[in-house]
N, C-alpha and C positions, 0 to 999 in steps of 0.2 A: 413803797413799805419793804424793804430788804426782805427776801424769803430764801429758802435753802432748794435749790430744786438738784435731784443727783449730787450731792456734795457742793455744789456749790451756791455761792450768794448773787442772786442777782436784784436788779431793781427791777419793782411791778408795780408800775400802775394803775390803783383802783380807781374806783368811783368816789363821790361823796359819803355812801354809806357801807366804803370796806367793799366795796363786792366788787369784783373779778371776772370774766369771764376767762373759763377753761384754754379758750386759745389763745389767749393773751401768754397763761403759764407757758404752752406748748411754741408758741413763736420767740420768745421771748428766750428761754431755755435751748432754739432749732433742736426740738425732738420731735424726730419721724412722726408723721401720722399713721403710718400703721403702727404704732407701737400703745399702751395702752398708759394716762396718766392715774397714778395714783396719791392721795392724801395722807402722811400720815399727822394724826391726830397728836393731843398731846397726850391724853389718856391712856396712846398705845392703841388705838386700834384706826386700823386702815379705811380705808375707802374708795372703790372705782370712781373716777370722773371722766361723763360722757365730751366731747367735744357738744360747745355749744350751752353745757350746764353756767349758770351763774351763781359765782359761790360768795360768799363771805369767807375769808381769808384771817385769819387769827395771826397775833406773834410766833414765833415759836414752832409752827405748824411744818414741815418740809413734803415736799414733793419727790416722786420717784415716776419711774418711767421705768416699763417691760415690755416683755413681746405680750400681744393676743396669743390669749389659748386655743388652740381649733380643736372640735375633736372629729376623730377620724381621718 
């Protein structure tokens, strides 16, 4: 499935259930491990994804990365 990650289109390989590990998104777009991945859903909501999560990918969703927020 083709997905937008940081404004670029990538081919993400999903399993037979339409799910993919967040690590696959990270590796495909070459996102450094010190940054978090956020899924932007069709309804406009944002969800922070954790490494190792398995997610159902829907057509039209976008993924972005951003720096981790550290207090103090």
